[in-house]
N, C-alpha and C positions, 0 to 999 in steps of 0.2 A: 535562311528561314526568317521570315519577318515576324517580329513580335511588337504588339501595340505598346508594350512597356518601354520600347526604345524612345518613343516620343516623350514619355515621362522623364526619362533620364536626361534627354536634351534640355527639357524645361528646368530640371534640377541644376544642370551645369550653368545655365544662364541666369539663375535666380539670384537677386540681391540678398545678402545675408544667408547664403547657402550654408547648410550644416552637413556634417558627414552623413552619408546615406547608408542605411542597412536594408538589404534585400532579404525578405523572409520568404520561405517556401520549402516544400518537401524536397527530399533528395531526388535528383534527376529530372526536375522540372525545367532546367535550363538556366539556372542562375549563373554558373561559371561562363557558359557561352555568351550570355547576354552582356556580362561585365566586360569580357575580352573584346567582343564585337563593338561595344560602345567605345572602348578605349581606342580600338583600331580606326573607327570612323571619325571620332571627335577630338582626338589628341595626337600629338606628334609621337608620344611614347607612353607605354604603360608599365608600371612597376607592379608585377603580380607576385603575390606571396600566398602559398597554400600552407596554412599552419598544421595541417594534418600530415604533410610530407616533409616540411622544413623543420628538422629537429633543432638546428642551430638557432633559428629565430623564435622558437617556442618560449624561450626564457627572456626574450627581449624586454618585456614589460614588467618583469617581476621586481626589479630594483627601484626604478623610478620612471616617470613619464616625461622626461625632458625630450621635447620634440626634435631638437637638433641632433641629439644622440640617436634617436630612433631613425631619423632620415639618414644619418651617416651609416648606420647598420644596414639599412635597406639598399643603399648605394653600393656598399661593399659586397653584399650577398648577391645582388642582381647585376652588378656591373653597369647600371644605368644612372647617369647624373640627373637627379631630380630637380626639375625646374617647375616652380609652382604654376607658371603660366601655360605650360603645354604638356604636363605630366599627370596621368591618372594613377593614383595609388589604390591598389585593390588588395584587400585582406580577405582571403577565402577561408572557409571553415574557421572563422575567427574565434569560435568558442573553444577551440583546441589549445589556444595560447593563453595562459593565465594573465589576466590584466589587460588583454588586448581590447576587449569591449570597453573597459574603463578608459583606455587611452583616447578614445574618440572624443571624450569630453575635453581633453587637453588640446586636441587638434582644433576643436571649435573655439575654445577660449583663448588659446595662445598662438595658434597658427592657422587662422581661418582661410589663408590664401591657398592652402593645399586642397586639392580635389580628392576626397577619400570616400571609397565605397567599400562596404563590408558585406559578407554573406556567410551563411552557415546553415546546414541542414538541420542541426539540432540546437539552434539558437534559443528557441522557446524553452527547451529543456535546461539549457545552461543558465537562463535567466532565473530559474528557480533553485539554483545551487549556490545561493549566497553570493552571486556575482554582483559587484557594485555597478549598477546599470546607470548610464548617463542620461537620466530623465530630463527631457527638455533640451538636450544638447545634440540630438540626432533626429534625422527624418527617416521615415519608413516607406518601403515600396513592397507590396505583397505580390509575389509571382506565383501563378498557378499553371497547371497544364494548359496547353493551347485550347481556347474555347472555339466554338463552331465557326465563327467568322475568321479567326486566324487559320483554322483548318482549311477553309475555302481558299485563302491566299496561298497556303502551302501547297495545295493541289492545283495551283494556277487557274483558279476560278474567280479571279478578280472581277470580271464583268458580272457574274452572278451576284457577287457581294455588293457591287455598286448599285445594281438593280434593287437589292434588298434594302439598302440604305436610302433609296429614293422614295420608299413607301408608296410606289405606284402599284397598288394591290391588284389592279386589273391585269397589268403586264406580268406581275409576279405570278399570278395564277396560271398564266400560260406556260410557265416553266416549273410548275409545282412538282412534277415527277422528278425533275433533275434535282431539286432541293431535297426531296424526300429520299431519293437514292443516296445522295451524299450524306444526309443525316444518318441513315442506317449504317453507312460505312463508318461514320464518326462514332456511333454507338459501339461498334466492334473495335475500331482502331484506338479511339480515345484521343487524348491530347498530349501524351508524353512525347517530347521532341524526338527521341531516338526512334520510337516506334513509327512516327509519322514520316521521318526521313527514310526509314527502311521501306515503307510502303510506297513512297514517292519514287524511289529509285528502282525497286524490285517488283512492285505490284503483286506481292506474295502474301496472302493472308496467313499462311502457315508460319512464315517467318515473323509476321506481326505477333502471333501468339507466342512463339518461342522467346521473343524479346520481352514480352509482357511477363512471362513466367520467370525470366531471369531477374527482372526488376522486383517481382514479388519475393523471390528468393533472397535478393540483396536486402530487402526490408526486414525479412525474418532474421538475417544475419545481424542487422543493426539492432534488433531487439536484444539479441544475446550479447552483443558487444558493448552497447551503450546504456541499456536500462539496468536498474538494480536487479540482481539475480533473483530476488525473492518474488518479483512481480512479472518476470518474463513469461512464465506459463499463462498467467492471466491476460497479459497483453496479446499473446497468440490466440487464445480462446476468444477474446472479445473481438479482435480484428477479423478472425475468420467467421464470426457469427453475423457480421453486418449484412452480407447479401441475403441470407435467409430471413433475417428480421425485416428487411425492407420488402421482401416478397410477401409478407403477411398482409392480410386485408387491413388490419389495424397496424400501422407501421411504427407505433410507439415502441421504443426499445425496452425489452423486458429482460432483466438480469437473470431471472429464473430460467429463461430459454437458453442461456449460454451454458449453464450448468444447474441442474435441479437443486433447489434450496439456496441458490446464490442470492445475496443481497447487495444493495448499492455500495455499502462500505467495503465489500470484498473487492470491488473493481474500480473504486474511485481513482487510485493512483495509476492504475493501468490506463484508464480512459484519459486522464490528464496528460500522461506521457504521449499517447497517440495524437492528442489534440495539439500539444506543444510542438511536436515535430512536423505538424502540417499534414499528417496522413488522414486525419478524420475531422469532419465538420459536424458540430453538434447544433441542432436546430430545436430550440425549446418551444414548448406550448405557451400560449397566453390565454388568460381567462376571459379577456374581452378586448376588442379592437380600439383601445384608447391610446392617446398620445401622451407621453412616449410609451411605446409598446413594452419597453423594459420594465415599466412600473407594474405590469400585469403578468410578468414572467413566472411560470411554474417550473422551478428548477428540477422537480422530480419527474416531470413528463417531457420526454424529448425523443427525437429521431436522430439516428446516426447515419452519415453518408461518408464514403471514402472520397479521396480527392480526384479520382479519375474514373470515368464511366467505362473506358476500355479495360482497365485493371479489374473493375468489378465483374465484367463479363468473363475475364480470364480466371478469376477466383471461382466462378461458377462453372468453369469449363464449357462456356456457351459456344456451340458450333456456329461457324460463320453462315452456313446455309440456313440454319434455324432463324437467325437474326435477319438476314438480308432478304431471304425468300419467304419467310413467314412459316409458322407452324402452330397448330391449334394447341398443342401441349405447352407452348411457350407463353400463353396468355398471361398467367399470373406474374411471372418474372418480368414480362414486358413492362408492366406498370412500375415495378421497382426501378428498372433501367431508365425509364422515361423520367421518373421523378429525380433520380440521380443526375441525369443530364440537365434537367431544368435548374436544379440547385447549383450545379457546376457553372452554368452560365450566369445565374443571378449573383453569385459571390464576386464575379469580376466587374460588376457595375458599381462604380464609386458611390459612396454615401447611401447605400441600401442597407436597411436593417431587416433581418429575415427571421421570422418565427412561423409557427403554424397554429391553427385553432381547431378545437373540436367541442361540440356541444355536450352538455351533460347526458349521460347514458349513451354516448357515442351515436346519436341519431344522425349526426352530420359532422363532416370534417373538411376543413379547408387545408389543402396541401401546403400552401405557403401564404403567409400574411406578411406583407412588406410595408415598411414605413419609408416614404420617399417624398421629399419636398412638402412636408407638413400634411401628408395625406396617408391614410392606411388603405392599402389595396389588397383585396383577396385574390388569390390565384388558384384555380382548380386545374389539375393536370390530367389530361386524358391521353392514353397511349396511341389511339387510332382516331378515326373520324367520328368518334362518339360525341353526339350533340346533346346528350343529357347532362344536366348540371344540377342535380337535386340538392346536393350539399350547398352549392353556391347560391341557389335560390333561397334555401332556408336561411342562410347567412344574410343575404340581401334583404329579405323580408324583416329580419330582426334588427339589423343595424343600418340599413339604407346607405351603403357607401357611395361616394361620388363616382368611383370607378371600380368595376369588377371585371376580372380577366378569366376566361377559360382558354387554355392553350391545348391544342390538339393538332392532328394532321389535317383538319378541315381548313378551308380557305378563310381569309380575313373577312370578318363581317362585324358591323357595329349595330347592335340592337338597343332597345330602350334601356335595358338594365344590365347588359353585359357586352363585352367586346371579345370576339373569338380571335385569338392571335395564333397563327401557325407556330408549331413547335420550332420550326427552322428559323423563325423570326423573333424568338423570345428576347434576343439582344436588343430589339427595337422597342422594348417595353416602355422605356422612359422618353421615347420620342413620339409617342402617340398624342394626338390632340385631345 
């Protein structure tokens, strides 16, 4: 399975002044596979240690951070002679070993010749547990579920992807139905590697759902195993409330809808935990489209998305025929699913800052407001071939942005005040003229 992140790892390997690399991402998005595959392709040998299962090495970093001592222990445990020139060192579930994250600082300062990659599903959580974090001594790579273009590659649709990348909109229009069919499949299957691999080999939507349900059960198990016991019920309630809150016409997250009478302070720790382990994305509102957008952020108004559109459908027990064949009673949730999909694609685009905007008295709302290359771009999301853009028009009349995007199932078209970008081409957002 091809991942775009592999190119970033190769660039990291060849970079002068390379620092130890930390791969961040939710559980089961493919971090372990990516690191091992990278080691297999780019190095003669890989020293792989999973601190969740290696009890012996869990205490390796408690006493001191002498690199020679650490290398000796790794060699004894794995039986591999570490050569800095041809060996990749992988620390998986690094947060499970006390001091392991801190050790990366000493690899960088005292032994930069070693190639070290680390990952952990609960890294963000660990960083808030008084762990001494090596600020400025490491690099980061964020790994998400496969986005739509990676999904096309996984299903052997490289020619369709190449056409999409060409921006030949006339020819793309000829294959519109193919793109839309695959997009609807992606809505159901999502981007979790195990799920996609199952669909690719078995072509069985029922098994897709079974695997998604198992992943969701594993996440619930993580809540109980790793989160403070006093906030576990609130984590579960907040997590399970996200699909229904996105299905509302006003998608702003309301704590009172999780449990009547609830307030923000009741769920702050639960929300932080879900964000830190990569399961939830928080998109805040801004009061105006100024640069930087962060200066106009409203911390009290936000939308919550989970990390994978397929898992969101599984949480809502969405039937495959309802999604792929269409159903009138599905209209409300379709908007939530589409917005989830768009957010999932946007977060994979480097250097993109993502917010949303709504007018006073909620007379208009822009689904996403992004800051990119010194420009603020409004994006209005439509689930089908809806060519209305009332909120976008209101926004443009008030703020006159240089670029305005409506993304829908309609074909690409560039008008005086907006560009309609097909949903299946949202990854091409930054490539538009």
